[in-house]
C-alpha positions as CSV (number, residue, x, y, z in Angstrom):
1,M,-94.9,-11.5,-24.7
2,A,-92.9,-11.2,-21.5
3,T,-89.6,-13.0,-21.7
4,D,-87.6,-11.0,-19.1
5,R,-86.4,-13.2,-16.3
6,D,-87.4,-10.7,-13.5
7,T,-90.8,-10.3,-15.0
8,V,-91.3,-14.1,-15.1
9,L,-90.0,-14.4,-11.5
10,E,-92.5,-11.7,-10.3
11,A,-95.3,-13.6,-11.9
12,A,-94.1,-16.8,-10.3
13,V,-94.1,-15.1,-6.9
14,G,-97.8,-14.2,-7.4
15,V,-98.7,-17.8,-8.0
16,L,-96.3,-19.8,-5.8
17,S,-96.8,-17.6,-2.7
18,R,-100.5,-18.5,-2.7
19,R,-100.2,-22.0,-4.1
20,P,-96.8,-23.6,-3.5
21,T,-97.8,-26.7,-5.5
22,A,-98.9,-24.8,-8.6
23,H,-97.9,-26.4,-11.9
24,L,-95.4,-24.8,-14.2
25,D,-98.2,-24.4,-16.8
26,E,-100.1,-22.1,-14.4
27,I,-96.9,-20.1,-13.8
28,A,-96.3,-19.8,-17.5
29,R,-99.8,-18.5,-18.1
30,A,-99.5,-16.0,-15.3
31,A,-96.3,-14.7,-16.9
32,G,-97.9,-14.6,-20.3
33,I,-95.4,-17.1,-21.9
34,S,-95.5,-20.6,-23.1
35,R,-94.4,-23.6,-21.0
36,A,-91.5,-24.0,-23.5
37,T,-90.3,-20.5,-23.0
38,L,-90.5,-20.9,-19.2
39,H,-88.4,-24.0,-19.6
40,R,-85.8,-22.2,-21.6
41,L,-85.5,-19.6,-18.9
42,F,-85.5,-22.1,-16.0
43,P,-84.7,-25.7,-16.8
44,G,-87.1,-27.1,-14.2
45,R,-89.3,-26.4,-11.2
46,E,-86.4,-26.7,-8.7
47,A,-84.4,-24.1,-10.6
48,L,-87.4,-21.7,-10.8
49,I,-88.1,-22.0,-7.1
50,R,-84.5,-21.4,-6.2
51,E,-84.4,-18.3,-8.4
52,V,-87.5,-16.9,-6.8
53,G,-86.0,-17.6,-3.4
54,L,-82.8,-15.8,-4.3
55,L,-84.8,-12.8,-5.6
56,G,-86.7,-12.7,-2.3
57,L,-83.4,-12.7,-0.3
58,Q,-82.0,-10.0,-2.5
59,R,-85.0,-7.8,-2.1
60,F,-85.1,-8.3,1.7
61,A,-81.4,-7.5,1.9
62,A,-82.1,-4.3,-0.2
63,A,-84.9,-3.4,2.3
64,L,-82.5,-3.8,5.2
65,D,-80.0,-1.5,3.4
66,T,-82.6,1.1,2.5
67,A,-83.8,1.2,6.1
68,A,-80.2,1.5,7.4
69,V,-81.2,-0.9,10.2
70,E,-77.8,-0.6,11.8
71,D,-78.2,3.1,12.4
72,G,-79.8,5.2,15.1
73,D,-82.9,4.6,17.2
74,A,-84.1,1.0,16.8
75,E,-87.8,1.8,16.7
76,A,-87.3,4.4,14.0
77,A,-85.1,1.8,12.1
78,L,-87.8,-0.8,12.3
79,R,-90.4,1.6,11.0
80,R,-88.1,2.4,8.1
81,L,-87.7,-1.3,7.5
82,V,-91.5,-1.9,7.3
83,D,-91.8,0.8,4.7
84,A,-89.0,-0.7,2.7
85,A,-90.1,-4.3,3.0
86,V,-93.9,-4.1,2.4
87,P,-93.6,-3.7,-1.4
88,D,-92.0,-7.1,-1.5
89,A,-94.2,-8.7,1.1
90,A,-95.3,-11.4,-1.3
91,L,-91.6,-12.5,-1.7
92,C,-91.4,-12.7,2.0
93,A,-94.5,-14.9,2.0
94,F,-92.8,-17.2,-0.5
95,L,-89.6,-17.4,1.6
96,A,-91.6,-18.2,4.7
97,G,-93.7,-20.9,3.0
98,E,-91.4,-22.7,0.5
99,N,-89.9,-25.8,2.3
100,Q,-87.8,-26.7,-0.7
101,L,-85.5,-23.8,0.0
102,Y,-84.4,-25.2,3.3
103,D,-82.4,-27.9,1.4
104,D,-80.3,-25.4,-0.4
105,D,-77.1,-24.5,1.5
106,H,-76.4,-21.3,-0.5
107,V,-80.0,-20.0,0.1
108,N,-79.7,-20.9,3.8
109,A,-76.4,-19.1,4.1
110,L,-77.9,-15.9,2.6
111,W,-80.9,-16.3,4.8
112,D,-78.7,-16.5,7.9
113,V,-77.0,-13.2,6.9
114,Q,-80.3,-11.3,6.6
115,I,-81.9,-12.8,9.8
116,D,-78.7,-12.0,11.7
117,R,-79.0,-8.3,10.7
118,L,-82.6,-8.3,11.9
119,H,-81.6,-10.1,15.1
120,A,-79.0,-7.4,15.7
121,L,-81.6,-4.7,15.2
122,F,-83.8,-6.1,18.0
123,L,-80.9,-6.8,20.3
124,R,-79.8,-3.1,19.9
125,G,-83.4,-2.1,20.6
126,Q,-83.4,-4.1,23.8
127,Q,-80.1,-2.5,24.9
128,Q,-81.6,0.9,24.1
129,G,-84.6,0.1,26.3
130,V,-87.0,0.2,23.3
131,F,-88.0,-3.5,22.9
132,R,-89.1,-5.9,25.6
133,I,-86.3,-7.9,27.1
134,E,-88.4,-10.8,28.2
135,L,-88.9,-11.7,24.5
136,S,-85.7,-12.9,22.9
137,A,-84.3,-11.0,20.0
138,A,-84.3,-14.2,17.9
139,W,-88.0,-14.7,18.5
140,L,-88.8,-11.0,17.7
141,S,-86.8,-11.4,14.4
142,E,-88.8,-14.5,13.4
143,A,-92.1,-13.0,14.4
144,F,-91.5,-9.8,12.5
145,F,-90.5,-11.6,9.3
146,D,-93.6,-13.9,9.6
147,L,-95.8,-10.9,10.0
148,I,-94.4,-9.3,6.9
149,A,-95.1,-12.6,5.1
150,G,-98.6,-12.7,6.5
151,V,-99.3,-9.2,5.1
152,G,-98.1,-10.5,1.7
153,W,-100.7,-13.3,1.8
154,A,-103.4,-11.0,3.1
155,I,-102.8,-8.4,0.3
156,Q,-102.8,-11.1,-2.4
157,D,-106.1,-12.6,-1.1
158,G,-107.7,-9.1,-0.9
159,R,-108.0,-9.2,2.9
160,L,-105.8,-6.1,3.4
161,A,-105.4,-3.0,1.2
162,P,-101.8,-2.4,0.2
163,R,-102.0,1.2,1.5
164,D,-102.9,-0.1,5.0
165,A,-100.1,-2.7,5.1
166,A,-97.3,-0.7,6.7
167,F,-99.6,0.8,9.4
168,S,-101.1,-2.6,10.2
169,I,-97.7,-4.1,10.7
170,T,-96.2,-1.4,12.8
171,E,-99.3,-1.0,15.0
172,L,-99.7,-4.7,15.6
173,F,-96.0,-5.6,16.0
174,L,-94.9,-2.6,18.1
175,G,-98.0,-2.9,20.2
176,G,-96.6,-6.2,21.5
177,A,-92.8,-5.6,21.1
178,L,-92.3,-2.2,22.7
179,R,-91.1,-2.1,26.2
180,R,-93.8,-1.3,28.7
181,H,-92.7,1.4,31.1
182,A,-94.2,1.2,34.5
183,A,-96.8,3.8,35.3
184,P,-96.1,6.1,38.2
185,N,-97.4,4.8,41.5
186,P,-100.8,6.2,42.4
187,P,-100.9,8.2,45.6
188,N,-101.6,6.2,48.8
189,P,-105.2,7.1,49.9
190,Q,-104.0,7.2,53.5
191,H,-101.6,10.0,52.7
192,V,-104.1,12.1,50.8
193,R,-105.7,14.8,52.9
194,P,-109.4,15.3,52.4
195,A,-110.5,18.4,50.6
196,Q,-111.4,21.2,52.9
197,R,-115.0,22.0,52.7
198,K,-116.0,25.7,52.6
199,P,-118.2,26.6,55.5
200,I,-121.8,27.2,54.6
201,P,-122.8,30.7,55.5
202,H,-125.7,31.1,57.9
203,E,-128.5,33.4,57.0
């Protein structure tokens, strides 16, 4: 029987990210433990949700570290971040959808640290000429995180294969976020000399 806290938290993520109002009995069953054991580990629903939120922030911070988002080319750093964050996309889905977390000052402070790092990545990318400057770095940060969360929901519901998640995120997000470089001006038809025809030989 699973009694490890992290194992129970992982099971809770699988339930709560899909059904935020799920009862503790359902979470206990998903974790393979009794309601009494769950209560011994977490004294109530509020405590459980807070622990799941803290786990999500911890994992996202670890993904930012693994991706070394402060280093090098911003597009390459973003691609590294996608690879690092996708395995915990369900936790991002939980963070995006659990309103109760917004009332916790400690959780909010940790969230601000992580979103500021993401914001700095997009701001650096704009300064490097990688990301579009008409879209604010703050909006790109929120949109990116919400896209990771959306992938978490899609994987859990069977609408997206886990192996396709990273590709789906990078192609969709970068398709809209990358700076569009102007194509070279086409030649002016008035300045193009007509092709010289070869004379037709007379027989």
